[in-house]
C-alpha positions in Angstrom: 0.0 0.1 -0.1 1.2 3.5 -0.9 1.4 6.3 1.8 -0.8 9.1 0.4 1.4 11.6 2.0 4.2 10.4 -0.3 2.6 11.8 -3.2 3.9 15.1 -4.8 2.4 17.3 -7.4 4.5 17.0 -10.6 2.2 19.1 -13.0 -1.2 19.9 -14.1 -3.1 17.4 -16.1 -3.7 20.0 -18.8 0.0 20.3 -19.3 0.3 16.7 -20.4 -0.1 16.2 -24.1 -1.5 12.8 -25.2 1.4 10.3 -25.9 4.1 12.9 -25.3 6.3 12.2 -22.2 7.0 14.9 -19.7 10.3 14.7 -17.9 10.1 15.8 -14.1 12.4 15.2 -11.0 11.3 14.1 -7.7 13.8 14.4 -4.9 16.6 14.0 -7.6 14.9 11.1 -9.3 14.2 11.5 -13.0 10.6 10.6 -14.0 8.7 10.5 -17.3 4.9 11.2 -16.7 3.0 10.2 -19.7 -0.9 10.6 -20.6 -2.0 7.9 -22.9 -5.1 5.8 -23.6 -7.2 7.7 -21.0 -4.6 7.2 -18.1 -1.5 8.8 -16.7 1.6 6.8 -15.9 4.8 7.6 -14.3 8.0 5.6 -15.2 11.7 6.0 -14.2 13.1 8.2 -16.9 16.5 6.4 -17.6 16.5 3.4 -19.9 17.9 0.4 -18.1 20.0 -0.5 -21.2 21.5 2.7 -22.5 21.4 5.2 -19.4 19.5 7.9 -21.6 16.2 9.8 -21.1 13.1 7.8 -21.9 11.1 11.1 -22.1 12.9 11.8 -25.4 11.4 8.6 -26.8 8.0 7.8 -28.4 4.7 6.6 -26.8 2.7 3.9 -28.5 0.1 1.3 -27.2 0.9 1.9 -23.5 4.6 1.5 -24.2 7.6 4.0 -24.3 10.5 3.5 -26.7 13.9 4.6 -26.0 15.0 6.8 -28.8 18.6 5.6 -28.9 18.3 1.8 -29.5 14.6 1.0 -29.7 14.1 -0.7 -26.4 10.4 -0.6 -25.4 9.1 -0.5 -21.9 5.5 -1.2 -20.6 4.2 1.9 -19.0 2.1 -0.2 -16.5 4.8 -2.5 -15.3 8.2 -1.0 -16.5 9.1 -4.5 -18.1 11.0 -4.4 -21.4 9.4 -6.1 -24.4 12.0 -5.2 -27.1 15.6 -5.7 -27.0 18.3 -4.7 -26.3 17.0 -3.9 -22.8 16.5 -6.9 -20.6 16.1 -5.3 -17.2 12.6 -3.5 -16.2 12.6 0.2 -15.1 10.7 1.3 -12.0 7.1 2.5 -12.3 5.6 5.0 -9.8 1.9 5.3 -8.4 0.1 8.2 -9.8 -3.0 10.0 -8.7 -5.1 12.6 -10.1 -6.7 15.3 -7.8 -8.7 17.8 -9.8 -6.2 19.1 -12.4 -3.1 18.0 -10.4 -1.0 15.0 -11.3 0.7 13.6 -8.2 3.3 10.9 -8.3 4.9 9.0 -5.4 8.4 7.3 -5.6 7.3 4.7 -3.1 7.0 1.4 -4.8 3.8 -0.4 -4.5 3.9 -4.0 -3.3 
């Protein structure tokens, strides 16, 4: 269970363009916030394969693709489904309150 006090406002819902990642930092941790298919997701912004920003990649079908080598990560689980990445990246809980997008770095169990 995620502690609701751990959620931090990262942007307004209106600031998120559909299928366009927005890079934010929470306590020094880079996070990509993505609005797609009617939901908002938060995923660690650094590719587990090439150590580059995922926010510079493309979003399609609830996946984000690393612009450098084409690794794709599921926005719901962080699991890669296209090589060369083999390790998942963390995903973070998201809450929407009014127009505020809130993210917690606390991992859900």
